[in-house]
N, C-alpha and C positions, 0 to 999 in steps of 0.2 A: 749329814750326821745318817749312818746306817743303822737299820735296826737289822740285826741277826741273831743267831742262836749262841753266839757268843758274848752278850752283851754283858752278863756278870761278870765277864772274866777283866773285860774291858773297862772297868769301873762305873757301869751302871748300876743305878739303884732300883730297887722295889719296895712297895708296899708289903707288910708284913702283915700278922694275924691281927684282926680287929679286936681290940679290948673294949672298947667303950661305943655306945649308940646314944643319940641324943635326937629328939624330935622337936621342932620348933614349927607349929602350923604346916605349914607345906613344905617345910626344908628339913635334909634329916644329915644328921653328920655321922661319921662313922671314922673313929679313931683308931690309929694301927701303933704295934710296938713300937715301930721305929719313927714316932713322931708325924707320918704322913695322915693328913684329913680328907676323907670323899665327903664334899657338898650335894646332897642331889635333892635340887628342887622339882619338884611337879608344879609344871609351867600350866598344862593342861593335859585332858586324857591321853593326848596324843603326843606329849614335847613334853620331857625331861631334860633338865639341866645339869652338868656334871662339871663340880669344880673342884681341883687336887691341890693340897698346898704339902710341902715340902718340911714346913716347920711349925705345924703346928696353927696358923694364925694364914690368914687372908690378907691381900692387898684390897686397897680401896677398890670397891666394884664398879668399875667404870665404863663405859665402850662406845664409842662412835657407831657400831652398826645396830645397837638394839634399838627400836623406838619406844618412847615413851607410850605408845598408842596400841602399844603388843596385846593381843587378846592373851587373858590369863582366865583362871576359874578351870575347874573339874567337877564331874557328876558323881566320881566317887574316889575315895582315898582310904585304903585299909593297908595296915603293917602288920605282918607277923613274922614269927623265926622260928628257926627249929635248930638240929646241931649242926646244921650244915650253911646256913645261908639265912640274910634276912629279905625278905619278901614284900616287894611295894606293888599293889595292885591299883589300877585306875579302871574306868569301865573301856579302856583299850588294850590298854599294854599290863604285862606283869614281868616286873623286873627283879631277878634275885642277884642279891651282893654275897658272895662267898666269905663265909666267916675265916676261913685260910688265909685268902692273898687279898679281899677286895675287889677279886674279878668279877666282873659284872655280865649275865645274861638277860637278853629281854627276847618277851614273848609274846605272839598276839593272844591274849586274854580269852577270846572267842574260839579260837580254833588249837590253839596249844601250839602251836608252830614257833619256833626258834625263829627270830627273827635277824638278831644281831648278838654276837659274844665276843668278849675280850679272848685274845690269843695273850699274849704276856699280859696285857692289860696298860696300867700308867707303869711308866717306868722313866728315869730321870739320869741325867747327868751333870756333874758340877760344872759349870763353863768358868777354867780359871783365869781365862783371857780376860773376861768382862766381867764376873760375879754373876750369881746366880744360877739359873739351871736349865739346859738343854731338856725341855720336856717331851715325852713321847708315848704315841698310845697305838696299841698293834691290836687289831681285829682280826678272827679267822674268816677266810673267803669260803661263804655257801657252794654248794653246788653249782655250776652254771651260773654264777654268780654277775653282774655286770655292772659298771659305775659311767656316772653322767653328770655333767655338772663340771665347775673350776671355770667358770667364767668366758675367757676370749681366746681360750688355749687351740690354737690353729692346728689341729690332731680329730683324729678318727672320731666322732661321735663317741662312742663306746670306749671307755678310759681304760679298759682291762689289760692287765699285764703292761703298763706304762707307769712312768715317774715323772710327775711336776714341781716346780718350785712356786711359789708367791713371791714376788718382788716384783714390784710395777716398774718398766723398764722402757726406755724411749728406745725404741728396736726397729729404726727405718729399712724399711726393705725387707722385713722378717720374710721367713720362709716357712712352706708345711713342717711341723715338728720345732721350730723354733720357740725354745721355751728359757726364761718367761720373757711375755711381753708388757703390753700396757697397765695391764689390771690385776689385784690380788683379791679374787674371792673364794676363799677358802669353805667351800659349800659343794658336797657332792650328793645324788641320790644311786643307793644302791637297790639291786632288783633282782630277786630269786625266787623261783616257786609262786610268780605270779605275784608277789607282795614287794611295794615299795617303800623305804626310809629314808631318810636325810640324816647327814652329820653335818653340822655347821662348827668349825674351828675356829673360836671368835679368838685370835691371837694375832695381832699387828705384825710381830717380829718376820722375819723371813722363815717360811714355812714351808714343809714338803709332805707331799702325797706320794705313797706308793701303792699301787694298786695290784698287787700279785705280781710284782717285777723282779724284784730279788728272789723273794719265796712264794711260788705259786698258790700256798693254801693262806698267804697273811697280808694283809691291807693296812698301811700304817700310817699315821700323820704325825708329824714332829716340829718344833719350831726352835729356833735359836736364844729364845729368851722366853719371859713372860710367865703365865700360867697356863698348864692344861686343863683350859676350859673349854667345852664343848656340849651342843645339845642335839638332843637324838629325837628326830621329828618322823612318825608314822603316818602311813597313809592310808589304807593302802595303797592307793592309787598314786603315780607318780604326781599328777596334776594337785592332787591333796598336799603332798608333801612339798610341792613348790609354792603354792598358797600358804601354807602354813609357813614356811621360812619367808615368805616376801611379808607377811603379818608381821613375824617377828624384828625382819630388818626394816620393814616399812614399806607401803606402797607409794606412788607419788602423789604427791602433796596435793596435785591438784589436775585435774583434765589439763592438755597442751590446748593451747588456741587452735583451731581446726585448721588456720594456715600452714600451723607448722609440720600438719601429716601432706600438705602439698609436696611438689618437686621442688628440689633446691639446686642452685646451680652456684658453685665455688671455683677458685683458682687462686694459687700464689704466683701473682696477684693479679686483681683488675686495678688497674691504676691507668693513668689518672681518671680525673670523673670521666672524661669524655668517652674511654674504653666502658666503663662501667655502663652507662647509656648507651652506647652502641650495641653492647652486648642484650640488655634489657631490652631495645628497640628490636631488635631480630629476634627474639620470642614471640613479640607482640606482632611482628609481621608475619612471622609464616605459622602462628597460629598452635604454637607449642605452648602448653599451660606452665605456668611457673610462677612461685610465690615468694620466693626468697633470693634475695642477691648476696651474696659473700663479700665482706672486706677483709684481706689477709694483712699483715704486719706494715705492710707498707702504706697504707691509707696512714700510719703515725708521723710523728716528727721525729725520725732518728731513732723509729723504732721504740719510743717511751710511752710506754701504757696511758691512756685516756688524752693523748693528744694528736692533734690531726696535723699534718704535711700541707699547709696553706697555698703549697706552690699547686700541689695537684688535686688539693680539693679546697677551693678558695673561700668556700659557704656550705659548708656540709648539712648544717639543716637546710639549706635548700636543697640541695640535690636529695637528700633523706624523704623530704617533704613530697617532692616533685614523683621521686620513685613511690613513694607509697600512694599518690594518686593515681600510678598507672598500675597499681597492683601488687606491687612489688616490695616486701619487707625487708630491712636491710638487718643482717645480722655481723658484727664485727668481733674481731679476734682479741683476747685480751690472754697475757703468759704472767707467768708469776714475777720474773727477772724484773728487777726495777734498775735501770741505769743510774751509776752513780755519777752524779752529775750536782754540783748545788746550785744551779739555776733551775734545777726542774723541781717545781712544787712539790710534786708527790714522794721525791726522794726525800727531799728537805724535812717533811713532814713527818715522814716514816722514822727519819733518823732522828729527830727532835722527840720523839714520843718512845723512841728505842722499840721499835715495832719489829725489826728485823732480825733473823737469826744468828746465833753467835755459837763459835765454836768452844770447844770446853776449856778453852783458857783465855777465855774473854773477847777475842778478836772477832767482827763481823764475818759469816759466811760468805765470801766473796767467789765469785762464777762469773765463767764468760758464757753469755748466751747472745740472740741477735744484737742487742743494744751494744755488746762490748762488755766489760766487766760491770757486775749487778751486785746488788745486795737484795735480800728474799724475804719476806714477810713471813712472819710465824703464823700461818692461819689457824694454829691449835689453840690459839691465845684467844679469847671471845671480844677482848678489846680491839685487836688486830681483825678479826671479822667484821665487826661494826664498822670499824674504820673502812676498812674494803669498800663494804657496803655504798656507804656513803658516797664513795668516789663516782658510784655511777649515777650521778644524781644529772651532769652536763649532758654524759654520754647517753643516755635514755630520756629524761625528763624535758631535756631542753632541746636536743638535737634530734630525739625521735627514734634513735637505734631500738628496733623489736624483738633482739636476740643477741646472746653473747656464746661465744664457744672459747673456753677455757683448752689452750694448749701449753705442751711443754709442762705440764704440771706432775708429771713423776717424782719429784721435779729432774728436768734436765738438766745438764750443764756440759756444755762443750769441751773438749782438748782434756778432759781428765779420765783415768782408764775406766772408772767405774760408771762414767757416765752421769753421775747424781751428787748428792751432800756426802761428803765423809761420817763415819759412824758418828764422831765425838761431835757433830753437831747438837746443839740443846734446843730442847721443844719443851712449851709450857703445858702440852697435852691439856687443856682446860684444870689446872690447877694439879696435876699430876704429872711433875717435873720428868723428863724421859731424855734418853738421847735419840739419833736419827735412826737408830735401830729399830727403835719401836715406832719412831713416827713417820718414818717413809712412806708405809703402804697406806696411809691414811691423808699425808698431805694435799694430794689432789682432790681427795673426797672434801677437804675442808675448804679449799679455794672455791670447788665448785659450790658449796653450800652458802660461801660470804657472799659469792656472783648469785645465786638464786635470791639470796635474800634482798640484794641490791635492784636485780630487776624487778624482783614485786614490789618492792616499796615504790620505785620510781616509776614504773610502767603501770601502776594501778589505776584505773580498776579493770585494766586488760592482765591476759594471763603472763607471768613469766616462763622465758624461752630458753633456757640453758644446753649446752652441749657440753661434755669433759672427755679429754683423753683418758686421762687416768681414774681411777675409781677402786674404791674397796667396797665391800658389803653393805649395803645400806644407801649408797651416793643414788639410785635410782629413786630415792625421796624429792631430790631436787633438781635431776638432770637425766640429760638422754646422753648417748656416746655413742661415737663412733668407732670404729677398730682400729686406726692410727694408720702408718704409711706404708702401706699395699705397695702393688708392683702392676703392672698390666699384663698379666699372663694370664692362660686358662687356669693354672695349679692356685691364683689366687682368686679368681669365679668359683674354684671349687672352695678353698678357704673362706670366704665374705659367706658362702650358703651356710658352713659348718658352725662360722662363729657366731651367726645371728640366731641359729637354733640355740645354742649353748649357751649363748646370754640369757635367752628367753627363759631355758630351764634353769639357769641361775638367779633368776628373781630379776631381770633388768631386760624388760622387753623394748624397752625404746632406743631401738641400736638399728643401724647400716653399716653400709661399708663405705669409702670412697669409691663409687661408681668408676667404672672405668681403669680404677688403679690411679695410685697417685704418683710412684714412680714410672718413667720410661711411658712409651705411647701405644695405646691400642690400636689394633688395626678395626675396621667399621665393622667387620663382623662378630668381635670380640666384643667392643664396645655396644652394640645391639644384643647380644645375649647378656651382657650385663644388667643393661636395664630391664631386661625382661624380669630379669632376679628382682632387682632393687626395686622396682615397684609394688614388691611383695612385701618389702622390710617396713618396718614402722618408723625408721628414720632413713628419708629417701635423699641422697644427695649426689651429685656431683663434683668432685673433686681432684685435681690433677699439680702438679707441682709445677706446670708451665713450662718445664726445661725442655721439654722433647716435643711439644707442638700444641696444639689447640684440643680442646675435649668439649666442644659445645655440641649440641644433638644436631647442629649441619656442619659441621667439620670435617666431614667426611666423605658421603657423597647424597644425593638427591634421594634413593633408595632406602640408606640407613636413614635420613632425618624422617623420611615417613614411616618408617618402621617404629621409629623412635616416639615419634610423634602418637602413634597408634597405642602404644605402652602406655605414656604417659596420660593418656585419656584414659584410659581405664583405669589407670590408678583415681584420677578426678572422679571417675563414674562409683567407684566403689568407696568413696571418702566416708559415706554414711555407715557402711558395713565396718570400714577401719574405726571410725569413730565410736562405734558401739563395744567395740572389741577394746577399746581403750575405757569406755566405761567399767567394763568386766576388770579389766586391770585395776583400776582405783578402785572400786568397791571390795571385790573380792581377791585381788593379786593374780587372778586368771591370766597366763603367759597369752601372748596375743600369736605368737609361734609356738605350733606343736609340733615337734618332731613324732616320724611315726610310733616311736616306742611311747610316747607319750598318749598318742592317741588311742593306742592298743596295744598295751604291755600282755595282753595275755597271749598276745601272737607272735611266738620265737621268734618270725620271719621277719619283725619289725627292730630287732635288739641291734643290729648290725647294719641299719641302714642309715644313708649321711643324707642322700640328695634331697629326697622325698619330704616337704613337711606339710602341715594343714595352717592355712592360713585362716585366724579366728576359729570358728568351730565348723566351718561348712565347704571351703576352698580348701581343695590338694593343689600343690604346686609342685613340679618336678621342671627346675633348669634343665637347658641344653647346655652341658661344661665341656665339649669338644668342638675341634674346627669340623666345618664342612658336612655336619650333622645333618642327614634329613629327618631327624626322628629320634628315637632312644628306647632302649627298654626299660622300664620302670615299675615298681611296684604298687598296685595299688591294694590298700589297705581292705580288710573286709568288711561286705556293705556293700552296696548298689551308687553308681557314682555316673552323672553324665558328663559328656565330653562338652566343655565349656563353648567350643567351636561349632560344632555340629550337634546337638545333641543326642548323639549315640548312647546307649545307655550298655554300662559294662559291670559285669561284676567283681568284688575285688577278693583279696586271699591269694594272691597270684601277679607275677609277671607279665608284663604285656607291652610289646611293642606299640607305640605311638608316634605318628607321623608328627613334625614339627619342623617345617621348611622355616626359612630366617624369617618371615614373619609371623612366625607362630611360637608357640611353647605349650608342653602339657599342662593343661589347666582342667579341673573337674570339678563338680559340683554337688552335693553330698543330695540324693536321693530325700525330698521334704523340704529339701530347703526353700526360706523365702530370702531372695537376695535385695536389699534395698541399692537403688542406685539414682544418684544424681544426674543432671543432665551433665554434659560437658561444659566446663569453664574454663577458661584461661585464668584465673585466679579464685582463689575464696572468696565467697561474697561479690564475684563480677555481675552475676544474673539474681535477680527475686524469681527464688524457686516457685513456680506454680503448682507442680505436679512431681512426683516423685513416682518411680519406677519400681514394683516390685517382681522380681523373676522368682516364679512360683515353679518349682519342680515336682511333680507326681512321685508320690512315695503310696503304695499298697501299706496301710499302718499308718504309725503315729511320728509325727516331727514336731519340734518346739522351737522356732527364730524369734530372734529379738531387732528392736531398733531404737535405739536412744538418739536422741535430739535435743538441742537446747539453743541458746544463744551464739554458741560456737565460739565463744569468748566471754571474759567474764567471770563472776563468780553468782550471778543470780540462781544457778543451778542446783549451788547448795542450801536454796532457801525455798527447793522445791519447784522452781521454775526450771522443770525441765519434760521431757516427754517419754515415756518408756513403754515401749508398744511389744506384747507377746503377742505372736501369731501362732497358732495352734493348727496344724494341717492333718486330717482326717484321710484319709485312702482306702476306697474301698472299688471292687470290681466295675460299679456301675455309678458311682460316686465320689464326689470329692466334694470335702468342708473344709472351710478356712475360715477360723476365729480369731478374732483380735479383742485384748485387754489392754485398755491405759490407764496408766499411772502420772503423777504429776500435771504441775497446772499450765505447763508453757503451751503455746498453740505457734506451732511453725507455719510460715507463710504460704505454704502449698496445702491447696483444699480437697486433692483428689488423689488417690491413686490407681496407677496404671498398671494392671496385671496382666502379665507375660507368662503365661500358664503352658510350661513345657512338658511333653510325654504323656500328654493326657488319652488313656487308653480307651476311650469311648467317645463316640459321638454325641452332644450337648443335646437333651431335650426338654428341661427346663432349667431355671435358674433362680432361685429363692435368694433374694437381698433382705437381711433381716425380718425374715419371714413373711416376705411378699415375694409374689411371684413377678418377674420382669421379662421383658421380651428379648426373646434370644438374639433378636436382629442388632443388639448392642453389641454383640459380639464380632470380632474380625478375626480372621482364620488364615495366616498364612503360613504354615508349618508350625505356628504356635499361635495359641486362643489367646485373644485379648479383649481386656473390658477395663472401662473406667469407673470406677466407684469413689464414693464420699470415704474422706479419709478416716472419720469415725464410725466406720462398719463396726457393728458387731460379728456377722456371722454372714458368710457366701456360701450357698450350698447350690453346688453344680449337677445335676443328676442327668444320666445319661438315658438313650433308647432302651 
């Protein structure tokens, strides 16, 4: 459905003059002459909700996206009116609603700058085919406005001038600009004049976003059914917007187990058991760290979910335990299609309990997937989710599988033109019955939700680990994700980089790609460069179709294996840094990856960068994305940065050539950073860590760093048994002060920190440790200054000559 200037002549309808106003605590109602009602709710000083009804009444207010834990409350709410408009003022926003036509304008209350305003605003068109309305909203594009977000779109980070749709789709071997693909996240951030805001259009029907493509001065979004229901979120920093959106739709329910942040190996398919063991043994033989091995659909009996092929896996419990004893956690795939087979217990139980989706006229929804003809559980029904969760008892509690990945849950159906359920399939939708037109985009989310609860129950007291391919806003509460069936090409390496950044700015940080490409076969150089990028993605997994050759780290040549090992070891060294970033994600909704525009939105040069990103808060990464490259030009953001490999200090705010042979890639550390590192391990928990390295990068000025630690699994951290350390660095011409503050009741196994101090501009004459002078003979100087201190030090003071 296209928004254009001839809308009124094409049967589109618009709100008319406001004739009535009503206030109910934090919710305002504006009634117009033609029966439109605008419901405006002030959720927070910076978050407003807009709902429109064209009938004078609203449907049941239900959303899968909004979490019950979302923050609410405001410091100020004032309402006034004049001849032209109603004005709603909070401590951060001023919202004006025109009496003439209910159009909305929103201002920064402190600077009086216009942030966002309606163009036509809300309008709609009756849907004669399905009933209800096609609901639409159009906004004015501000001068030099940029747009970011929308989930996994394989497109330039800046969405300006583009159009997209949200309809989760199984999109094998998708390419750059393919739309739609696997996820529907109808949330974007707008940025202009140094200020950022977000809009979350919480409508699960097929929806569309036009960022000034049809008309350069108009951004519009619309859906083929349901309500015009959107949330306006003000920053003014992009990170503030994303954190507020994540607060609204939910932060991950708990930290992942630390092993889930290690390196994972997957293939379609590793079977029989002997091949699984051969792969895992090779990792240990070659000393390449790895924490998880995956079983694709061939572990099942005829692709029947929750079964085992006893010919290939005669004793799965024994195998899973043996793998675990060698440091490998087993992750198994589970799809939504349940084979039609009266000898299959899962099918019979779901049939007896009437848990399968049905067509409009009564028959079950039947479609072909890997097992053949299947029925599909209605995961939008609470009883079905509870039943599905219970099915994991044997797989998880008894056999010992530690993770589950949900695939084909768009839902994907083979040999049908639209690749999914017909529109007339019916769903319970948690007591709000509807067609598949409304439930399609949340089907995979609700499957992941049910899987999560099963994993959480039967894996207790360990934390659950779930991966999903399909997602709607809010799925990040339950699951990690990957970007689907990509291809072993250099273009897809670029796509993977952009997708992971975009997912992070869309509230879904725990994401990664199939490293090396799922379809086709990478050359060793491409595989190496992809590993180099992948170790900086929160979810780090090699996966391939297996149709085109092997894709393990040793599958190419010895040089490739050595470089791959080197970078996977860097991943494991940086696990405490990544784990701290996850703590900030779970506590505050802070994105783990930050595109340069999020890192420094005031610098206009960052608005169209796609390659460089900041990992956590202090590590700048830029992958090599072309073959035969000896380096590349990259943009160094403003500030001062240390080359990770050489300690060369570079000033940012400009492009710079960076050398990067095949065994290297551009990595920089922000000055003043304190980067925690583990010793290299073959898997999480292999070693009892007795000393933690802190790489300290000198800065003239101040910088704060963090280190979170706990038992790396379980829930004790929720009861205060964690350690959260804050390091405050102050650098001067002739001295360096490092202060530490610690919170929490957890005591890590390590007793000492080894400090490696980089870039110290003076020769040390005196060292004070917690106000006591100690001998400078403790220092080791080999390019960097190193010293070992008790982990609970309060202040280190290095004084120059």
